[in-house]
N, CA, C and O of each residue as an XYZ file, in Angstrom:
868
protein
N       0.867     22.256    -11.449
C       0.253     21.013    -10.968
C       1.325     20.137    -10.322
O       2.458     20.070    -10.798
N       0.952     19.469     -9.237
C       1.905     18.632     -8.523
C       1.836     17.189     -8.984
O       0.798     16.726     -9.456
N       2.955     16.479     -8.843
C       2.915     15.023     -8.962
C       2.775     14.449     -7.553
O       2.621     15.205     -6.594
N       2.826     13.131     -7.418
C       2.621     12.514     -6.108
C       3.712     12.920     -5.116
O       3.454     13.067     -3.922
N       4.925     13.096     -5.622
C       6.016     13.543     -4.746
C       5.745     14.954     -4.236
O       5.988     15.250     -3.066
N       5.243     15.827     -5.113
C       4.909     17.184     -4.709
C       3.827     17.218     -3.638
O       3.894     18.017     -2.704
N       2.830     16.345     -3.776
C       1.784     16.257     -2.753
C       2.402     15.879     -1.409
O       2.078     16.471     -0.379
N       3.295     14.886     -1.428
C       3.945     14.450     -0.188
C       4.791     15.565      0.425
O       4.800     15.741      1.643
N       5.506     16.321     -0.422
C       6.333     17.422      0.081
C       5.464     18.490      0.756
O       5.836     19.031      1.797
N       4.309     18.787      0.158
C       3.436     19.800      0.768
C       2.859     19.308      2.091
O       2.780     20.070      3.054
N       2.459     18.053      2.145
C       1.913     17.523      3.393
C       2.977     17.479      4.482
O       2.668     17.654      5.660
N       4.219     17.249      4.097
C       5.304     17.207      5.087
C       5.397     18.516      5.863
O       5.873     18.530      6.999
N       4.946     19.620      5.257
C       4.956     20.908      5.950
C       3.937     20.947      7.095
O       4.038     21.795      7.982
N       2.966     20.043      7.081
C       1.956     19.979      8.139
C       2.451     19.226      9.361
O       1.812     19.259     10.412
N       3.577     18.551      9.234
C       4.116     17.748     10.325
C       4.926     18.643     11.261
O       5.862     19.318     10.832
N       4.561     18.642     12.528
C       5.191     19.530     13.507
C       6.132     18.768     14.447
O       6.051     17.548     14.592
N       7.017     19.530     15.071
C       7.976     18.952     16.013
C       7.245     18.229     17.144
O       6.313     18.768     17.741
N       7.683     16.999     17.427
C       7.094     16.225     18.514
C       5.894     15.394     18.130
O       5.353     14.677     18.971
N       5.460     15.468     16.881
C       4.280     14.726     16.436
C       4.549     13.220     16.367
O       5.649     12.773     16.045
N       3.500     12.462     16.681
C       3.424     11.045     16.334
C       2.484     10.962     15.137
O       1.348     11.431     15.204
N       2.957     10.363     14.031
C       2.238     10.429     12.764
C       2.031      9.029     12.195
O       2.963      8.228     12.139
N       0.793      8.741     11.771
C       0.509      7.490     11.078
C       0.385      7.768      9.585
O      -0.330      8.681      9.174
N       1.082      6.979      8.780
C       1.057      7.139      7.332
C       0.286      5.997      6.694
O       0.619      4.829      6.895
N      -0.748      6.330      5.921
C      -1.506      5.326      5.201
C      -0.761      4.844      3.975
O       0.345      5.300      3.683
N      -1.379      3.917      3.262
C      -0.786      3.318      2.070
C      -0.895      4.282      0.885
O      -1.859      5.042      0.784
N       0.104      4.246     -0.014
C       0.072      5.091     -1.206
C       0.909      6.354     -1.027
O       2.006      6.311     -0.471
N       0.381      7.473     -1.504
C       1.101      8.746     -1.427
C       1.565      9.068     -0.002
O       2.677      9.570      0.163
N       0.754      8.799      1.040
C       1.204      9.151      2.395
C       2.544      8.555      2.797
O       3.274      9.161      3.581
N       2.886      7.366      2.271
C       4.156      6.752      2.663
C       5.360      7.580      2.228
O       6.446      7.437      2.789
N       5.173      8.451      1.225
C       6.271      9.286      0.737
C       6.600     10.435      1.678
O       7.690     11.003      1.607
N       5.664     10.781      2.563
C       5.828     11.972      3.403
C       7.068     11.887      4.278
O       7.733     12.895      4.514
N       7.387     10.675      4.766
C       8.540     10.507      5.659
C       9.843     10.943      5.004
O      10.805     11.273      5.697
N       9.881     10.947      3.671
C      11.109     11.334      2.955
C      11.361     12.833      2.982
O      12.475     13.271      2.694
N      10.347     13.636      3.323
C      10.451     15.085      3.114
C      10.216     15.927      4.366
O      10.090     17.148      4.277
N      10.156     15.290      5.516
C      10.000     16.044      6.762
C      11.295     16.779      7.082
O      12.387     16.257      6.853
N      11.169     17.980      7.606
C      12.344     18.790      7.947
C      13.288     18.017      8.874
O      12.849     17.258      9.738
N      14.588     18.225      8.675
C      15.587     17.508      9.461
C      15.793     18.116     10.849
O      16.403     17.492     11.717
N      15.282     19.344     11.060
C      15.531     20.006     12.347
C      14.395     19.779     13.346
O      14.356     20.428     14.392
N      13.459     18.854     13.031
C      12.394     18.544     13.978
C      12.403     17.054     14.288
O      12.902     16.245     13.505
N      11.845     16.706     15.436
C      11.773     15.311     15.873
C      10.355     14.796     15.657
O       9.404     15.301     16.253
N      10.220     13.784     14.799
C       8.910     13.218     14.476
C       8.997     11.700     14.561
O       9.985     11.103     14.134
N       7.950     11.074     15.117
C       7.889      9.617     15.185
C       6.790      9.133     14.245
O       5.615      9.449     14.429
N       7.189      8.358     13.230
C       6.217      7.789     12.304
C       5.819      6.393     12.771
O       6.664      5.542     13.047
N       4.498      6.182     12.850
C       3.964      4.914     13.320
C       3.308      4.170     12.174
O       2.601      4.772     11.365
N       3.536      2.863     12.095
C       2.873      2.023     11.101
C       2.008      1.006     11.829
O       2.431      0.427     12.829
N       0.802      0.790     11.329
C      -0.164     -0.020     12.077
C       0.237     -1.485     12.192
O      -0.338     -2.212     13.002
N       1.217     -1.940     11.395
C       1.679     -3.315     11.548
C       2.657     -3.468     12.710
O       3.161     -4.565     12.951
N       2.933     -2.368     13.440
C       3.709     -2.476     14.666
C       5.100     -1.901     14.622
O       6.047     -2.529     15.096
N       5.242     -0.711     14.057
C       6.540     -0.029     14.010
C       6.361      1.405     14.493
O       5.419      2.086     14.087
N       7.243      1.853     15.340
C       7.295      3.258     15.743
C       8.723      3.734     15.531
O       9.663      3.174     16.094
N       8.881      4.773     14.715
C      10.216      5.274     14.400
C      10.648      4.938     12.990
O      11.827      4.692     12.737
N       9.679      4.925     12.055
C      10.027      4.693     10.647
C      10.836      5.857     10.091
O      10.632      7.015     10.457
N      11.752      5.518      9.204
C      12.517      6.530      8.499
C      12.144      6.551      7.031
O      11.110      6.001      6.653
N      12.967      7.178      6.189
C      12.702      7.208      4.744
C      12.805      5.814      4.134
O      13.252      4.869      4.784
N      12.383      5.702      2.869
C      12.554      4.436      2.160
C      14.044      4.141      2.002
O      14.842      5.071      1.883
N      14.433      2.870      1.997
C      15.854      2.532      1.836
C      16.329      2.756      0.403
O      15.538      2.744     -0.540
N      17.631      2.959      0.263
C      18.219      3.034     -1.068
C      18.230      1.634     -1.692
O      18.254      0.626     -0.986
N      18.211      1.594     -3.007
C      18.229      0.312     -3.711
C      19.462     -0.488     -3.309
O      20.580      0.027     -3.307
N      19.243     -1.733     -2.974
C      20.331     -2.601     -2.538
C      20.519     -2.632     -1.040
O      21.271     -3.465     -0.534
N      19.855     -1.742     -0.312
C      19.979     -1.700      1.149
C      18.686     -2.117      1.853
O      18.541     -1.925      3.060
N      17.747     -2.691      1.090
C      16.465     -3.087      1.665
C      16.625     -4.288      2.599
O      17.468     -5.159      2.380
N      15.796     -4.314      3.645
C      15.692     -5.461      4.535
C      14.251     -5.943      4.454
O      13.333     -5.251      4.893
N      14.052     -7.138      3.887
C      12.700     -7.642      3.637
C      11.903     -7.870      4.923
O      10.683     -8.024      4.865
N      12.563     -7.894      6.071
C      11.867     -8.108      7.341
C      11.351     -6.799      7.941
O      10.577     -6.818      8.897
N      11.774     -5.671      7.388
C      11.357     -4.378      7.939
C      10.473     -3.693      6.907
O      10.959     -3.142      5.920
N       9.157     -3.737      7.153
C       8.187     -3.236      6.178
C       7.147     -2.365      6.874
O       6.998     -2.398      8.096
N       6.428     -1.579      6.059
C       5.313     -0.795      6.583
C       4.003     -1.541      6.341
O       4.008     -2.687      5.892
N       2.884     -0.887      6.641
C       1.584     -1.544      6.515
C       1.246     -1.887      5.064
O       0.407     -2.752      4.811
N       1.887     -1.221      4.123
C       1.669     -1.514      2.711
C       2.637     -2.541      2.156
O       2.701     -2.754      0.945
N       3.402     -3.188      3.057
C       4.384     -4.223      2.699
C       5.550     -3.673      1.891
O       6.208     -4.416      1.162
N       5.809     -2.374      2.015
C       6.986     -1.780      1.382
C       8.146     -1.825      2.360
O       7.948     -1.636      3.560
N       9.350     -2.070      1.870
C      10.509     -2.049      2.758
C      10.786     -0.618      3.213
O      10.665      0.329      2.435
N      11.158     -0.476      4.478
C      11.397      0.836      5.074
C      12.714      0.825      5.827
O      13.342     -0.222      5.985
N      13.124      1.987      6.289
C      14.227      2.081      7.241
C      13.651      2.468      8.597
O      12.510      2.920      8.695
N      14.442      2.287      9.625
C      14.044      2.726     10.962
C      15.113      3.659     11.520
O      16.294      3.544     11.193
N      14.674      4.580     12.365
C      15.574      5.557     12.968
C      16.100      5.043     14.303
O      15.504      4.135     14.883
N      17.199      5.599     14.804
C      17.702      5.192     16.118
C      16.608      5.308     17.177
O      15.921      6.326     17.265
N      16.454      4.250     17.983
C      15.422      4.246     19.021
C      14.097      3.686     18.568
O      13.148      3.647     19.351
N      14.003      3.245     17.311
C      12.749      2.681     16.805
C      12.385      1.421     17.583
O      13.243      0.733     18.136
N      11.075      1.142     17.607
C      10.610     -0.041     18.323
C       9.626     -0.825     17.470
O       8.969     -0.286     16.579
N       9.547     -2.126     17.776
C       8.644     -3.027     17.065
C       7.737     -3.695     18.084
O       8.184     -4.041     19.177
N       6.471     -3.881     17.742
C       5.512     -4.448     18.691
C       4.381     -5.097     17.913
O       4.301     -4.964     16.692
N       3.499     -5.806     18.628
C       2.418     -6.502     17.939
C       1.294     -5.550     17.564
O       1.249     -4.410     18.026
N       0.385     -6.031     16.717
C      -0.669     -5.163     16.185
C      -1.651     -4.718     17.263
O      -2.260     -3.656     17.137
N      -1.815     -5.516     18.326
C      -2.743     -5.093     19.386
C      -2.237     -3.831     20.075
O      -3.025     -2.941     20.394
N      -0.920     -3.749     20.309
C      -0.359     -2.538     20.906
C      -0.419     -1.382     19.920
O      -0.680     -0.242     20.306
N      -0.175     -1.678     18.641
C      -0.243     -0.635     17.624
C      -1.631     -0.009     17.580
O      -1.768      1.213     17.525
N      -2.658     -0.854     17.602
C      -4.012     -0.322     17.522
C      -4.486      0.290     18.830
O      -5.399      1.115     18.832
N      -3.875     -0.105     19.945
C      -4.201      0.593     21.197
C      -3.658      2.016     21.169
O      -4.248      2.916     21.767
N      -2.538      2.227     20.480
C      -2.027      3.586     20.272
C      -3.008      4.404     19.456
O      -3.295      5.557     19.779
N      -3.528      3.785     18.377
C      -4.448      4.481     17.490
C      -5.775      4.756     18.189
O      -6.252      5.890     18.205
N      -6.369      3.708     18.769
C      -7.676      3.851     19.410
C      -7.607      4.726     20.653
O      -8.590      5.366     21.027
N      -6.443      4.752     21.290
C      -6.269      5.587     22.478
C      -5.954      7.036     22.151
O      -5.715      7.837     23.055
N      -5.950      7.387     20.857
C      -5.727      8.752     20.374
C      -4.344      9.286     20.764
O      -4.187     10.445     21.147
N      -3.356      8.406     20.653
C      -1.973      8.812     20.931
C      -1.235      9.230     19.668
O      -0.044      9.538     19.720
N      -1.928      9.244     18.534
C      -1.345      9.675     17.262
C      -1.827     11.095     16.966
O      -3.029     11.360     16.945
N      -0.877     12.004     16.738
C      -1.214     13.426     16.553
C      -1.733     13.748     15.158
O      -2.541     14.661     14.991
N      -1.274     13.006     14.159
C      -1.645     13.297     12.775
C      -1.739     11.990     12.003
O      -0.850     11.142     12.079
N      -2.831     11.841     11.257
C      -3.015     10.686     10.392
C      -3.107     11.174      8.948
O      -3.878     12.083      8.641
N      -2.318     10.564      8.064
C      -2.303     10.946      6.647
C      -2.758      9.746      5.834
O      -2.117      8.696      5.853
N      -3.863      9.902      5.121
C      -4.468      8.803      4.391
C      -4.635      9.135      2.916
O      -4.731     10.305      2.545
N      -4.668      8.123      2.088
C      -5.099      8.280      0.717
C      -6.611      8.126      0.664
O      -7.224      7.660      1.624
N      -7.215      8.515     -0.455
C      -8.666      8.389     -0.590
C      -9.060      8.284     -2.047
O      -8.379      8.794     -2.937
N     -10.172      7.610     -2.268
C     -10.771      7.566     -3.603
C     -11.802      8.676     -3.764
O     -12.010      9.186     -4.865
N     -12.452      9.049     -2.646
C     -13.424     10.144     -2.645
C     -13.449     10.795     -1.274
O     -13.259     10.135     -0.252
N     -13.689     12.118     -1.266
C     -13.955     12.855     -0.030
C     -15.152     13.762     -0.293
O     -15.231     14.404     -1.340
N     -16.078     13.813      0.654
C     -17.244     14.679      0.485
C     -16.997     16.026      1.152
O     -16.078     16.176      1.958
N     -17.835     17.006      0.802
C     -17.648     18.360      1.309
C     -17.855     18.476      2.818
O     -17.470     19.486      3.407
N     -18.449     17.478      3.453
C     -18.572     17.508      4.916
C     -17.531     16.636      5.608
O     -17.611     16.417      6.817
N     -16.545     16.131      4.844
C     -15.428     15.413      5.442
C     -15.574     13.914      5.506
O     -14.764     13.256      6.160
N     -16.591     13.331      4.842
C     -16.671     11.876      4.731
C     -15.548     11.390      3.824
O     -15.128     12.093      2.905
N     -15.064     10.172      4.096
C     -13.986      9.615      3.287
C     -14.345      8.206      2.831
O     -14.876      7.407      3.603
N     -14.050      7.915      1.573
C     -14.186      6.571      1.010
C     -12.832      6.173      0.458
O     -12.349      6.774     -0.502
N     -12.213      5.162      1.059
C     -10.866      4.810      0.599
C     -10.564      3.317      0.677
O      -9.400      2.917      0.659
N     -11.618      2.486      0.764
C     -11.295      1.072      0.957
C     -11.907      0.132     -0.071
O     -11.401     -0.977     -0.239
N     -12.973      0.522     -0.766
C     -13.642     -0.456     -1.617
C     -14.303      0.188     -2.829
O     -14.939      1.237     -2.727
N     -14.139     -0.462     -3.977
C     -14.925     -0.159     -5.170
C     -15.831     -1.361     -5.406
O     -15.332     -2.461     -5.641
N     -17.145     -1.182     -5.349
C     -18.059     -2.324     -5.510
C     -17.745     -3.148     -6.752
O     -17.513     -2.608     -7.834
N     -17.742     -4.472     -6.573
C     -17.461     -5.379     -7.675
C     -16.017     -5.793     -7.782
O     -15.696     -6.726     -8.518
N     -15.123     -5.109     -7.053
C     -13.706     -5.461     -7.061
C     -13.337     -6.126     -5.740
O     -13.817     -5.730     -4.678
N     -12.484     -7.134     -5.820
C     -12.107     -7.882     -4.629
C     -11.210     -7.038     -3.718
O     -10.256     -6.413     -4.182
N     -11.520     -7.026     -2.437
C     -10.679     -6.363     -1.445
C     -10.517     -7.295     -0.253
O     -11.351     -8.173     -0.030
N      -9.462     -7.109      0.502
C      -9.210     -7.945      1.669
C      -9.989     -7.470      2.889
O     -10.152     -8.214      3.856
N     -10.467     -6.236      2.843
C     -11.196     -5.687      3.980
C     -10.809     -4.238      4.199
O      -9.895     -3.717      3.560
N     -11.518     -3.602      5.109
C     -11.261     -2.188      5.358
C      -9.913     -1.960      6.020
O      -9.283     -0.923      5.816
N      -9.474     -2.924      6.810
C      -8.166     -2.806      7.447
C      -8.118     -1.737      8.517
O      -9.142     -1.373      9.094
N      -6.910     -1.232      8.780
C      -6.705     -0.284      9.868
C      -7.331      1.070      9.647
O      -7.494      1.835     10.597
N      -7.688      1.389      8.402
C      -8.308      2.691      8.141
C      -9.560      2.882      8.979
O      -9.874      4.004      9.379
N     -10.277      1.798      9.250
C     -11.491      1.862     10.053
C     -11.189      2.447     11.440
O     -11.924      3.305     11.929
N     -10.126      1.988     12.055
C      -9.750      2.477     13.381
C      -9.186      3.892     13.312
O      -9.450      4.717     14.186
N      -8.414      4.165     12.274
C      -7.801      5.479     12.146
C      -8.840      6.583     11.997
O      -8.749      7.614     12.663
N      -9.825      6.375     11.131
C     -10.809      7.437     10.913
C     -11.750      7.596     12.097
O     -12.316      8.670     12.304
N     -11.921      6.513     12.888
C     -12.798      6.591     14.054
C     -12.112      7.236     15.248
O     -12.778      7.770     16.135
N     -10.783      7.189     15.276
C     -10.057      7.626     16.475
C      -9.275      8.919     16.287
O      -9.112      9.687     17.235
N      -8.792      9.167     15.076
C      -7.905     10.315     14.855
C      -8.682     11.630     14.847
O      -9.786     11.711     14.307
N      -8.093     12.645     15.450
C      -8.715     13.967     15.476
C      -8.162     14.886     14.395
O      -8.734     15.941     14.120
N      -7.051     14.489     13.782
C      -6.420     15.320     12.760
C      -6.067     14.446     11.567
O      -5.030     13.783     11.557
N      -6.939     14.448     10.555
C      -6.740     13.615      9.371
C      -6.533     14.494      8.140
O      -7.361     15.346      7.819
N      -5.411     14.267      7.460
C      -5.135     14.931      6.185
C      -5.181     13.868      5.095
O      -4.600     12.793      5.245
N      -5.867     14.166      4.007
C      -5.963     13.238      2.885
C      -5.019     13.681      1.771
O      -4.970     14.855      1.406
N      -4.271     12.714      1.241
C      -3.405     12.929      0.075
C      -4.036     12.200     -1.094
O      -4.212     10.982     -1.040
N      -4.382     12.927     -2.157
C      -5.081     12.297     -3.270
C      -4.956     13.122     -4.539
O      -4.597     14.298     -4.497
N      -5.255     12.493     -5.664
C      -5.394     13.233     -6.912
C      -6.782     13.856     -6.945
O      -7.740     13.268     -6.443
N      -6.895     15.028     -7.526
C      -8.138     15.796     -7.485
C      -9.236     15.148     -8.327
O     -10.420     15.261     -8.010
N      -8.834     14.470     -9.400
C      -9.798     13.820    -10.287
C      -9.364     12.387    -10.568
O      -8.209     12.023    -10.349
N     -10.307     11.575    -11.056
C      -9.978     10.202    -11.413
C      -9.453     10.129    -12.845
O      -9.278     11.156    -13.500
N      -9.204      8.925    -13.324
C      -8.610      8.754    -14.652
C      -9.518      9.266    -15.762
O      -9.051      9.596    -16.852
N     -10.818      9.331    -15.479
C     -11.780      9.837    -16.470
C     -11.944     11.352    -16.387
O     -12.738     11.940    -17.121
N     -11.179     11.982    -15.478
C     -11.265     13.432    -15.320
C     -12.400     13.890    -14.436
O     -12.696     15.083    -14.374
N     -13.051     12.945    -13.739
C     -14.177     13.282    -12.870
C     -13.686     13.633    -11.473
O     -12.726     13.040    -10.980
N     -14.333     14.583    -10.843
C     -13.931     15.051     -9.522
C     -14.009     13.940     -8.479
O     -14.908     13.099     -8.504
N     -13.039     13.960     -7.560
C     -13.061     13.049     -6.412
C     -13.392     13.804     -5.127
O     -13.452     13.214     -4.049
N     -13.610     15.134     -5.255
C     -14.052     15.974     -4.130
C     -15.515     16.305     -4.380
O     -15.840     17.174     -5.189
N     -16.390     15.603     -3.677
C     -17.792     15.533     -4.059
C     -18.732     16.151     -3.028
O     -18.360     16.396     -1.881
N     -19.973     16.396     -3.483
C     -21.021     16.787     -2.533
C     -21.269     15.640     -1.567
O     -21.329     15.845     -0.355
N     -21.414     14.437     -2.100
C     -21.589     13.229     -1.304
C     -20.772     12.115     -1.941
O     -20.718     12.013     -3.166
N     -20.135     11.279     -1.128
C     -19.374     10.153     -1.651
C     -20.317      9.139     -2.288
O     -21.428      8.920     -1.804
N     -19.865      8.525     -3.376
C     -20.659      7.496     -4.053
C     -20.178      6.093     -3.697
O     -20.915      5.125     -3.882
N     -18.968      5.969     -3.194
C     -18.406      4.679     -2.808
C     -18.690      4.392     -1.337
O     -19.000      5.314     -0.582
N     -18.589      3.131     -0.915
C     -18.806      2.811      0.501
C     -17.874      3.616      1.409
O     -16.675      3.716      1.150
N     -18.432      4.179      2.462
C     -17.659      5.058      3.335
C     -16.718      4.282      4.253
O     -17.013      3.168      4.685
N     -15.575      4.911      4.534
C     -14.674      4.440      5.569
C     -14.956      5.167      6.871
O     -14.943      4.560      7.942
N     -15.214      6.477      6.781
C     -15.501      7.294      7.955
C     -16.381      8.467      7.596
O     -16.458      8.873      6.436
N     -17.047      9.012      8.607
C     -18.006     10.097      8.410
C     -17.507     11.374      9.099
O     -17.175     11.359     10.285
N     -17.457     12.472      8.347
C     -17.140     13.775      8.914
C     -15.821     13.845      9.645
O     -15.718     14.524     10.667
N     -14.802     13.153      9.141
C     -13.540     13.048      9.885
C     -12.362     13.771      9.239
O     -11.383     14.067      9.923
N     -12.429     14.061      7.951
C     -11.299     14.674      7.249
C     -11.223     16.173      7.568
O     -12.230     16.879      7.509
N     -10.033     16.646      7.901
C      -9.819     18.061      8.221
C      -9.230     18.854      7.051
O      -9.565     20.020      6.845
N      -8.350     18.203      6.294
C      -7.651     18.912      5.214
C      -7.341     17.923      4.093
O      -7.160     16.729      4.331
N      -7.283     18.443      2.868
C      -6.988     17.633      1.689
C      -5.882     18.322      0.894
O      -5.940     19.527      0.650
N      -4.883     17.553      0.495
C      -3.842     18.066     -0.405
C      -3.893     17.226     -1.674
O      -3.688     16.013     -1.636
N      -4.169     17.882     -2.795
C      -4.248     17.202     -4.080
C      -3.171     17.727     -5.017
O      -2.358     18.569     -4.635
N      -3.172     17.226     -6.239
C      -2.230     17.728     -7.234
C      -2.571     19.143     -7.691
O      -1.778     19.778     -8.386
N      -3.758     19.645     -7.302
C      -4.185     20.984     -7.707
C      -4.229     21.988     -6.568
O      -4.048     23.183     -6.801
N      -4.468     21.530     -5.328
C      -4.782     22.503     -4.275
C      -4.610     21.938     -2.872
O      -4.513     20.730     -2.657
N      -4.576     22.882     -1.923
C      -4.731     22.559     -0.505
C      -6.110     23.060     -0.089
O      -6.441     24.229     -0.289
N      -6.904     22.175      0.484
C      -8.290     22.481      0.797
C      -8.601     22.093      2.230
O      -8.244     21.005      2.682
N      -9.266     22.989      2.939
C      -9.727     22.710      4.294
C     -11.200     22.308      4.247
O     -11.985     22.882      3.492
N     -11.564     21.322      5.055
C     -12.967     20.919      5.145
C     -13.613     21.723      6.277
O     -13.183     21.632      7.427
N     -14.642     22.508      5.954
C     -15.339     23.326      6.940
C     -16.798     22.902      7.009
O     -17.247     22.066      6.225
N     -17.537     23.484      7.954
C     -18.962     23.149      8.056
C     -19.780     23.767      6.930
O     -20.982     23.521      6.827
N     -19.133     24.569      6.084
C     -19.816     25.170      4.935
C     -19.331     24.600      3.600
O     -19.778     25.028      2.536
N     -18.417     23.636      3.666
C     -17.912     23.009      2.448
C     -16.400     23.071      2.348
O     -15.716     23.355      3.332
N     -15.877     22.804      1.155
C     -14.435     22.860      0.911
C     -13.981     24.320      0.850
O     -14.577     25.129      0.137
N     -12.929     24.654      1.596
C     -12.370     26.009      1.548
C     -10.992     25.958      0.907
O     -10.098     25.272      1.403
N     -10.819     26.678     -0.189
C      -9.552     26.691     -0.913
C      -8.530     27.535     -0.165
O      -8.747     28.720      0.086
N      -7.398     26.899      0.191
C      -6.336     27.595      0.923
C      -5.156     27.964      0.033
O      -4.617     29.066      0.140
N      -4.748     27.037     -0.854
C      -3.581     27.260     -1.697
C      -3.792     26.613     -3.062
O      -4.525     25.632     -3.192
N      -3.140     27.176     -4.072
C      -3.140     26.620     -5.419
C      -1.795     25.944     -5.696
O      -0.753     26.414     -5.239
N      -1.825     24.853     -6.436
C      -0.570     24.268     -6.906
C       0.071     25.202     -7.920
O      -0.639     25.947     -8.596
N       1.389     25.183     -8.044
C       2.061     26.058     -9.009
C       1.496     25.904    -10.414
O       1.372     24.790    -10.924
N       1.155     27.028    -11.034
C       0.655     27.028    -12.401
C      -0.811     26.677    -12.552
O      -1.312     26.579    -13.672
N      -1.508     26.485    -11.435
C      -2.929     26.109    -11.481
C      -3.780     27.312    -11.085
O      -3.495     27.986    -10.095
N      -4.815     27.573    -11.857
C      -5.691     28.711    -11.562
C      -6.833     28.301    -10.647
O      -7.156     27.120    -10.524
N      -7.433     29.289    -10.013
C      -8.602     29.036     -9.175
C      -9.720     28.426    -10.007
O     -10.429     27.531     -9.545
N      -9.876     28.909    -11.234
C     -10.935     28.389    -12.103
C     -10.744     26.910    -12.391
O     -11.715     26.154    -12.405
N      -9.501     26.484    -12.624
C      -9.229     25.066    -12.866
C      -9.632     24.218    -11.662
O     -10.185     23.129    -11.811
N      -9.346     24.734    -10.467
C      -9.698     24.001     -9.248
C     -11.212     23.932     -9.088
O     -11.758     22.890     -8.726
N     -11.887     25.046     -9.359
C     -13.346     25.055     -9.280
C     -13.953     24.058    -10.268
O     -14.895     23.338     -9.935
N     -13.407     24.022    -11.479
C     -13.924     23.111    -12.506
C     -13.733     21.642    -12.119
O     -14.504     20.777    -12.535
N     -12.707     21.375    -11.325
C     -12.372     19.988    -10.956
C     -13.002     19.566     -9.633
O     -12.786     18.444     -9.176
N     -13.782     20.455     -9.013
C     -14.368     20.184     -7.695
C     -15.884     20.158     -7.803
O     -16.508     21.175     -8.106
N     -16.480     18.983     -7.552
C     -17.934     18.882     -7.621
C     -18.601     19.486     -6.383
O     -19.637     20.142     -6.486
N     -17.996     19.257     -5.212
C     -18.547     19.789     -3.977
C     -18.447     21.305     -3.928
O     -17.775     21.920     -4.756
N     -19.124     21.903     -2.947
C     -19.118     23.360     -2.801
C     -17.725     23.843     -2.408
O     -17.181     23.422     -1.387
N     -17.150     24.729     -3.224
C     -15.802     25.245     -2.989
C     -15.884     26.713     -2.588
O     -16.420     27.541     -3.325
N     -15.346     27.024     -1.414
C     -15.336     28.392     -0.901
C     -14.019     29.048     -1.301
O     -12.942     28.541     -0.988
N     -14.113     30.166     -1.986
C     -12.923     30.917     -2.414
C     -13.030     32.324     -1.838
O     -13.944     33.078     -2.172
N     -12.089     32.664     -0.975
C     -12.111     33.977     -0.329
C     -10.795     34.701     -0.589
O      -9.729     34.211     -0.215
N     -10.867     35.872     -1.233
C      -9.679     36.688     -1.458
C      -8.700     36.061     -2.431
O      -9.046     35.162     -3.199
N      -7.473     36.552     -2.384
C      -6.404     36.071     -3.260
C      -5.886     34.729     -2.732
O      -5.539     34.623     -1.556
N      -5.834     33.728     -3.568
C      -5.382     32.400     -3.152
C      -3.913     32.241     -3.517
O      -3.565     32.289     -4.697
N      -3.046     32.053     -2.527
C      -1.603     31.957     -2.806
C      -1.230     30.623     -3.427
O      -1.952     29.637     -3.286
N      -0.080     30.602     -4.124
C       0.482     29.346     -4.619
C       1.167     28.601     -3.478
O       1.693     29.209     -2.546
N       1.152     27.291     -3.569
C       1.866     26.464     -2.574
C       3.351     26.761     -2.601
O       3.929     27.069     -3.643
N       3.948     26.662     -1.437
C       5.398     26.756     -1.308
C       5.908     25.385     -0.851
O       5.575     24.932      0.244
N       6.713     24.729     -1.686
C       7.199     23.383     -1.347
C       8.580     23.442     -0.746
O       9.148     22.405     -0.400
């Protein structure tokens, strides 16, 4: 089973040379720490940064340089800063190759709920609304079950939706799963996790074909 760092390391393998990548709040922000050093990748933050680097070491933080989650970040040589209107024109104009988001629920047809739990105060849907409407390649980083042990990969989402039919792939602490027109397709198992454990933790329809390999981090 993976921890949050393990999820980020596995997703980092999905990042290709030359990609422009948007990282959502939560686990996705860790991905920048684990991208291969021999490829060129530009990380974009919706608050107006292009060229984010890994998180700073303790004592080297600059409170003026933050990501969309208000965490202090580093920037790489050639990084640029701009206003949110330009940032969202990049997103809405589909100039981002890969979007990595966290989620509270994902349905078997690729719907995502990641912004609101009814009855709890939220500031709003934020940039996720634009990302899910514009991005063609969305990977979700999430835990497979909630604190009560209930599946977060569902037949249908129970929470208010952020986007419909937009998620392409999910990486959880248990598995790598592709969203297909026939449901969730199991691609890889986390180390030490059996197919049966993944099936038990998945409410939505899970397609299992042949021998399922373990993830390589």
